[in-house]
C-alpha positions as CSV (number, residue, x, y, z in Angstrom):
1,M,0.0,0.0,-0.4
2,S,1.2,3.0,-0.9
3,Y,0.8,6.7,1.2
4,Q,0.6,10.3,-0.2
5,I,3.3,12.0,2.0
6,A,3.6,16.2,1.5
7,L,6.8,17.9,2.1
8,N,7.0,20.8,3.2
9,F,10.4,23.1,2.3
10,E,11.6,26.0,4.2
11,D,11.0,28.3,1.5
12,G,7.1,27.4,1.4
13,V,7.4,25.1,-1.8
14,T,5.1,21.5,-1.0
15,R,6.2,18.6,-3.2
16,F,4.0,15.6,-2.6
17,I,5.4,12.0,-3.3
18,E,4.4,8.5,-3.0
19,A,6.2,6.4,0.0
20,T,5.1,2.7,0.4
21,G,5.2,1.0,3.7
22,Q,8.0,-1.1,2.5
23,E,10.7,2.0,1.8
24,T,11.5,4.8,4.0
25,V,10.6,8.2,3.3
26,A,14.3,9.2,2.0
27,D,14.4,6.4,-0.4
28,A,10.8,7.1,-1.4
29,A,12.3,10.8,-1.9
30,Y,15.2,10.0,-3.5
31,R,13.2,7.4,-6.0
32,Q,11.2,10.6,-7.4
33,G,13.8,12.8,-7.8
34,I,13.6,15.0,-4.4
35,N,17.2,15.4,-2.9
36,I,16.1,15.8,0.7
37,P,18.9,16.0,3.3
38,L,20.7,12.7,3.7
39,D,24.1,11.3,4.5
40,C,24.6,8.3,6.4
41,R,21.2,6.6,5.8
42,D,22.0,4.3,8.9
43,G,20.1,6.7,11.7
44,A,23.4,7.8,13.1
45,C,23.8,11.2,11.9
46,G,20.8,13.1,12.3
47,T,21.3,14.8,8.8
48,C,18.0,13.9,7.9
49,K,16.0,15.1,11.2
50,C,12.8,16.5,10.2
51,K,9.3,17.3,11.9
52,A,6.3,14.7,11.3
53,E,3.6,17.2,11.9
54,S,1.1,14.9,11.1
55,G,-0.3,11.1,10.2
56,R,1.3,7.6,11.2
57,Y,4.6,6.3,10.9
58,D,6.6,4.1,12.0
59,L,10.3,5.5,13.8
60,G,12.5,2.3,13.0
61,D,14.5,1.2,15.8
62,N,17.9,1.5,13.7
63,F,19.2,5.2,15.1
64,I,20.9,6.1,18.3
65,E,20.1,8.5,20.7
66,D,22.5,11.2,19.3
67,A,20.7,11.6,16.2
68,L,17.1,11.3,17.8
69,S,16.8,11.9,21.7
70,E,13.2,10.8,23.3
71,D,12.4,14.3,23.7
72,E,13.0,14.9,19.9
73,I,10.6,12.3,19.0
74,A,8.0,13.1,21.7
75,E,8.0,16.5,19.7
76,G,7.6,14.8,16.4
77,Y,10.6,14.7,15.1
78,V,11.7,11.6,13.0
79,L,14.6,10.8,10.5
80,T,13.6,9.9,7.5
81,C,16.4,7.6,6.2
82,Q,14.4,5.2,9.3
83,M,11.0,6.0,9.1
84,R,8.5,4.4,6.9
85,A,4.4,5.8,6.6
86,E,1.7,4.0,7.8
87,S,-0.7,6.7,6.4
88,D,-0.5,10.3,4.6
89,C,2.3,12.5,6.3
90,V,2.9,15.8,6.2
91,I,6.6,16.4,7.1
92,R,8.5,19.8,7.1
93,I,11.6,19.4,5.8
94,P,14.6,22.3,7.3
95,A,15.9,23.1,3.5
96,S,14.8,24.8,0.5
97,S,13.1,23.3,-2.2
98,Q,16.0,24.7,-4.7
99,L,18.8,23.1,-2.2
100,C,17.4,20.0,-2.4
101,K,17.0,20.2,-6.0
102,T,13.0,20.4,-6.8
103,E,11.1,23.2,-7.5
104,Q,7.4,24.5,-7.4
105,A,5.9,23.0,-10.0
106,S,3.8,24.7,-13.0
107,F,1.0,23.6,-14.6
108,E,-1.3,24.8,-17.8
109,A,-4.9,25.2,-17.3
110,A,-7.8,27.2,-19.6
111,I,-10.5,28.6,-17.8
112,S,-14.0,26.4,-17.9
113,D,-15.8,29.2,-16.1
114,V,-15.3,32.8,-14.8
115,R,-18.3,35.1,-13.4
116,Q,-18.4,38.0,-11.4
117,L,-20.3,37.1,-8.2
118,S,-21.0,40.8,-6.6
119,V,-18.9,44.0,-6.9
120,S,-16.0,42.7,-4.9
121,T,-16.0,38.8,-5.4
122,I,-14.6,37.3,-8.8
123,A,-15.5,33.2,-8.9
124,L,-12.5,31.4,-11.4
125,S,-12.7,28.0,-12.1
126,I,-9.8,26.7,-14.6
127,K,-9.5,22.9,-16.0
128,G,-6.7,20.9,-17.3
129,E,-5.2,17.4,-17.6
130,A,-2.4,18.8,-16.1
131,L,-4.1,19.7,-12.9
132,S,-5.1,16.3,-12.4
133,R,-1.8,15.8,-10.9
134,L,-1.7,18.6,-9.1
135,A,-1.8,17.9,-5.1
136,F,-2.0,20.6,-2.0
137,L,-2.9,20.8,1.6
138,P,-6.2,22.5,2.1
139,G,-5.4,26.2,2.7
140,Q,-2.6,26.3,0.4
141,Y,-2.3,28.9,-2.1
142,V,-1.0,29.0,-6.2
143,N,0.7,31.5,-8.0
144,L,-1.3,32.4,-11.1
145,K,0.5,34.2,-13.9
146,V,-1.8,37.3,-15.6
147,P,-1.7,36.9,-19.3
148,G,0.0,39.3,-21.3
149,S,2.5,40.4,-18.6
150,E,5.1,38.8,-16.0
151,Q,3.2,39.1,-13.5
152,S,1.8,36.7,-11.0
153,R,-1.0,36.7,-8.1
154,A,-1.6,34.7,-5.3
155,Y,-4.6,32.7,-4.4
156,S,-5.9,30.2,-2.5
157,F,-7.8,27.3,-3.6
158,S,-11.7,27.3,-2.8
159,S,-12.4,24.0,-4.0
160,L,-10.1,20.8,-3.8
161,Q,-9.1,19.3,-7.5
162,K,-11.6,17.1,-9.4
163,D,-11.1,15.9,-12.3
164,G,-8.5,18.1,-13.3
165,E,-10.7,21.3,-12.0
166,V,-10.2,23.5,-8.9
167,S,-12.1,26.8,-8.1
168,F,-10.5,30.4,-6.5
169,L,-12.8,33.3,-4.9
170,I,-11.0,36.3,-6.2
171,R,-11.4,39.8,-4.8
172,N,-12.1,42.4,-7.1
173,V,-9.9,44.6,-6.9
174,P,-10.5,47.8,-9.2
175,G,-7.8,49.0,-11.2
176,G,-6.0,45.4,-10.4
177,L,-4.4,43.4,-13.3
178,M,-5.7,40.3,-12.0
179,S,-8.9,41.8,-11.6
180,S,-8.8,44.0,-15.0
181,F,-7.8,41.1,-17.0
182,L,-10.9,38.4,-15.4
183,T,-13.8,41.0,-15.4
184,N,-13.0,42.7,-18.9
185,L,-11.4,40.0,-21.0
186,A,-11.4,36.4,-19.5
187,K,-13.2,33.7,-21.1
188,A,-13.7,30.3,-21.2
189,G,-11.2,28.9,-22.8
190,D,-8.4,30.9,-22.5
191,S,-5.2,30.0,-20.9
192,L,-3.6,30.2,-17.7
193,S,-0.4,29.3,-16.4
194,L,0.1,29.0,-12.2
195,A,2.7,27.5,-10.2
196,G,2.4,25.7,-6.8
197,P,1.3,25.0,-4.2
198,L,2.7,27.5,-1.9
199,G,2.1,28.2,1.9
200,S,2.0,27.1,5.6
201,F,-1.7,28.3,6.4
202,Y,-3.0,24.4,6.9
203,L,-4.6,22.4,9.3
204,R,-1.9,20.5,11.6
205,P,-3.5,17.9,14.2
206,I,-5.5,19.3,16.7
207,Q,-7.2,18.7,20.4
208,R,-9.0,21.6,21.5
209,P,-11.6,23.6,19.7
210,L,-10.8,25.5,16.8
211,L,-11.4,29.1,16.1
212,L,-11.3,30.2,12.2
213,L,-11.0,34.2,11.7
214,A,-10.9,35.1,7.9
215,G,-12.3,37.9,5.9
216,V,-14.5,37.9,2.4
217,P,-13.3,36.0,0.3
218,G,-10.7,34.6,1.9
219,W,-12.7,32.9,4.3
220,H,-13.0,29.7,1.6
221,P,-9.7,28.2,2.3
222,S,-10.8,27.7,6.2
223,P,-13.8,25.3,5.8
224,R,-11.4,23.5,3.0
225,C,-8.9,22.5,6.0
226,W,-11.4,20.7,7.9
227,R,-13.3,19.3,4.6
228,R,-10.2,17.7,2.9
229,S,-12.3,14.8,1.5
230,P,-15.5,13.5,2.3
231,S,-13.8,10.5,4.3
232,R,-11.8,12.2,6.5
233,A,-13.4,14.7,9.4
234,V,-12.1,16.6,12.3
235,S,-13.1,15.5,15.2
236,T,-13.1,18.8,17.1
237,R,-15.5,21.7,17.5
238,C,-15.0,24.4,14.7
239,T,-16.0,27.6,14.9
C-alpha cells in the first residue's frame, strides 16, 4: 500500500511523493527525484532529521540517541532514513526546495468558468489534464500568472481538485491587473499558467476547539481545512 507524503520546504514550496510502507521516506523521495537532506542512511548522523506534522508512521529502531533523542521523538521529529509511513503524512523539511533540487511545479490550464458574483468577488474555475496531478493541502495557494504580463497573483483554492478542475474566489480590486483581466477580458477557454502549491496555512492535528478567522472572500480556505475529503473529518468543534 502506498501513502501520500507532503514535503514542506522552508521556502514555502510543497511537493508530494508516494511512499510505500516498505520503504523509508528518504528512499521514496530520492526515487522520485527529490534530494532531501541525507547522509549516513544508518540513523547515526541526524542529517535527515525532520518534523512530522501529521500522520502515522514507524520510527524504525536502527538509530542512535545522538541522532534522535527521546525528547525530539516526543516533539514529532523523525529520521527520514528510518521512518516508514503508515498513513498519509505531512513532513517539514529544514531546507529549501532549491537545495533539494526540486522546484515549485508549474501547470498549464484553461478557464472553464469565470463570473463576477458581486462588486467585490469573482469566481474563477480552471481545468486541464495537467491539473489532475496537482496535489495540495487545503489552505495552500498557487501563483496565477496574469496573461499578457510577467506578473503573478497568489490565490487560495476554494475547492478540492476534481477531474482536473479547481476553483478560486477572488477579490475584485478595481484597477488591479488580474481583476481587470478577469472582469473585462477573460472567457472560457483562455489559457492560464499557475505555479505551486505554496504556503504553510493548513490544518495540523488539533486537540482543542478550533477558531478560524478570515475575511471575505478569503474565508474559503478555512472550510477546506476540515473538509479535506468526504471520508476525513476533523473530530473537534470548529467555529
